[in-house]
C-alpha positions as a LaTeX table, in Angstrom:
\begin{tabular}{lrrr}
\hline
Residue & $x$ (\AA) & $y$ (\AA) & $z$ (\AA) \\
\hline
Met1 & $-10.88$ & $-148.64$ & 128.08 \\
Ala2 & $-14.61$ & $-147.89$ & 129.42 \\
Leu3 & $-15.75$ & $-145.27$ & 130.81 \\
Leu4 & $-18.17$ & $-146.96$ & 133.28 \\
Lys5 & $-16.77$ & $-150.06$ & 135.64 \\
Ala6 & $-18.67$ & $-153.32$ & 136.57 \\
Pro7 & $-20.16$ & $-152.60$ & 140.24 \\
Ser8 & $-18.64$ & $-153.64$ & 143.30 \\
Lys9 & $-21.88$ & $-153.85$ & 145.29 \\
His10 & $-25.36$ & $-153.43$ & 145.44 \\
Pro11 & $-26.65$ & $-150.24$ & 146.50 \\
Lys12 & $-30.44$ & $-149.53$ & 148.14 \\
Thr13 & $-32.58$ & $-149.06$ & 144.75 \\
Thr14 & $-35.59$ & $-148.04$ & 143.29 \\
Thr15 & $-37.39$ & $-148.68$ & 140.18 \\
Leu16 & $-38.28$ & $-146.90$ & 137.29 \\
Gln17 & $-39.85$ & $-147.37$ & 134.09 \\
Val18 & $-38.61$ & $-145.52$ & 130.99 \\
Arg19 & $-39.06$ & $-145.69$ & 127.26 \\
Leu20 & $-36.17$ & $-145.30$ & 125.00 \\
Glu21 & $-35.43$ & $-145.64$ & 121.28 \\
Asp22 & $-34.64$ & $-148.87$ & 119.91 \\
Glu23 & $-31.62$ & $-147.94$ & 118.95 \\
Val24 & $-30.85$ & $-146.40$ & 122.60 \\
Arg25 & $-31.95$ & $-149.84$ & 124.13 \\
His26 & $-29.79$ & $-152.11$ & 121.83 \\
Asn27 & $-26.70$ & $-149.87$ & 122.72 \\
Leu28 & $-27.71$ & $-149.83$ & 126.17 \\
Asp29 & $-27.74$ & $-153.54$ & 126.28 \\
Arg30 & $-24.36$ & $-154.00$ & 124.58 \\
Tyr31 & $-22.69$ & $-151.51$ & 126.71 \\
Ala32 & $-23.78$ & $-153.67$ & 129.77 \\
Glu33 & $-22.40$ & $-156.62$ & 128.22 \\
Phe34 & $-19.33$ & $-154.60$ & 127.35 \\
Ile35 & $-18.65$ & $-153.74$ & 131.32 \\
Asp36 & $-20.37$ & $-157.19$ & 132.33 \\
Ala37 & $-23.23$ & $-155.29$ & 134.16 \\
Asn38 & $-26.84$ & $-155.05$ & 133.24 \\
Ala39 & $-28.61$ & $-152.43$ & 132.12 \\
Ser40 & $-29.82$ & $-150.68$ & 135.40 \\
Tyr41 & $-26.22$ & $-150.52$ & 136.34 \\
Val42 & $-25.51$ & $-148.91$ & 133.10 \\
Val43 & $-28.27$ & $-146.24$ & 133.24 \\
Ser44 & $-27.74$ & $-145.01$ & 137.41 \\
Glu45 & $-23.80$ & $-145.01$ & 136.61 \\
Ala46 & $-24.07$ & $-142.73$ & 133.44 \\
Leu47 & $-26.82$ & $-140.46$ & 134.99 \\
Lys48 & $-24.54$ & $-139.72$ & 137.95 \\
Leu49 & $-21.70$ & $-139.08$ & 135.66 \\
Leu50 & $-24.09$ & $-136.68$ & 133.84 \\
Phe51 & $-25.03$ & $-135.02$ & 137.18 \\
Arg52 & $-21.53$ & $-134.54$ & 137.82 \\
Lys53 & $-20.53$ & $-133.11$ & 134.96 \\
Asp54 & $-23.23$ & $-130.72$ & 134.15 \\
Glu55 & $-22.02$ & $-127.48$ & 136.08 \\
Asp56 & $-25.50$ & $-125.83$ & 135.24 \\
Phe57 & $-27.22$ & $-128.28$ & 136.68 \\
Lys58 & $-25.12$ & $-128.32$ & 140.14 \\
Arg59 & $-25.89$ & $-124.48$ & 140.41 \\
Trp60 & $-29.36$ & $-124.92$ & 139.66 \\
Leu61 & $-29.44$ & $-127.70$ & 142.10 \\
Gly62 & $-27.55$ & $-125.70$ & 144.75 \\
Gln63 & $-30.27$ & $-122.94$ & 144.33 \\
His64 & $-33.05$ & $-125.40$ & 144.57 \\
Thr65 & $-32.02$ & $-128.18$ & 147.20 \\
Asn66 & $-32.87$ & $-126.32$ & 150.30 \\
Ser67 & $-36.56$ & $-125.58$ & 149.17 \\
His68 & $-37.25$ & $-129.10$ & 147.73 \\
Asp69 & $-35.41$ & $-130.75$ & 151.18 \\
Gln70 & $-37.66$ & $-128.47$ & 153.11 \\
Lys71 & $-41.04$ & $-129.64$ & 151.34 \\
Gln72 & $-39.76$ & $-133.09$ & 151.82 \\
Ile73 & $-39.03$ & $-133.01$ & 155.14 \\
Gln74 & $-42.41$ & $-131.35$ & 155.98 \\
Gly75 & $-44.48$ & $-133.80$ & 153.65 \\
Asp76 & $-42.81$ & $-136.87$ & 155.54 \\
Ala77 & $-43.29$ & $-135.55$ & 158.91 \\
Leu78 & $-47.30$ & $-135.14$ & 158.19 \\
Thr79 & $-47.56$ & $-138.39$ & 156.83 \\
Lys80 & $-45.54$ & $-140.19$ & 159.66 \\
Thr81 & $-47.74$ & $-138.19$ & 162.44 \\
Ala82 & $-51.23$ & $-139.61$ & 161.52 \\
\hline
\end{tabular}
């Protein structure tokens, strides 16, 4: 049984260029074929799974989210008031 399910809708996306080991890329393509999806979907869902399962990351994120969000808000405000 697949850990990831094929996409049911198309959420808003952004572009990210990454370099992968050949074997990882091959298995990524094969897994995408296995669940009838594309490689981008597999990467996105695998990262979401990682973020949900990594307890240390969730703790760290809880400690750092507010300061990062505040910087982002301040940065956005500066660029929008020009």
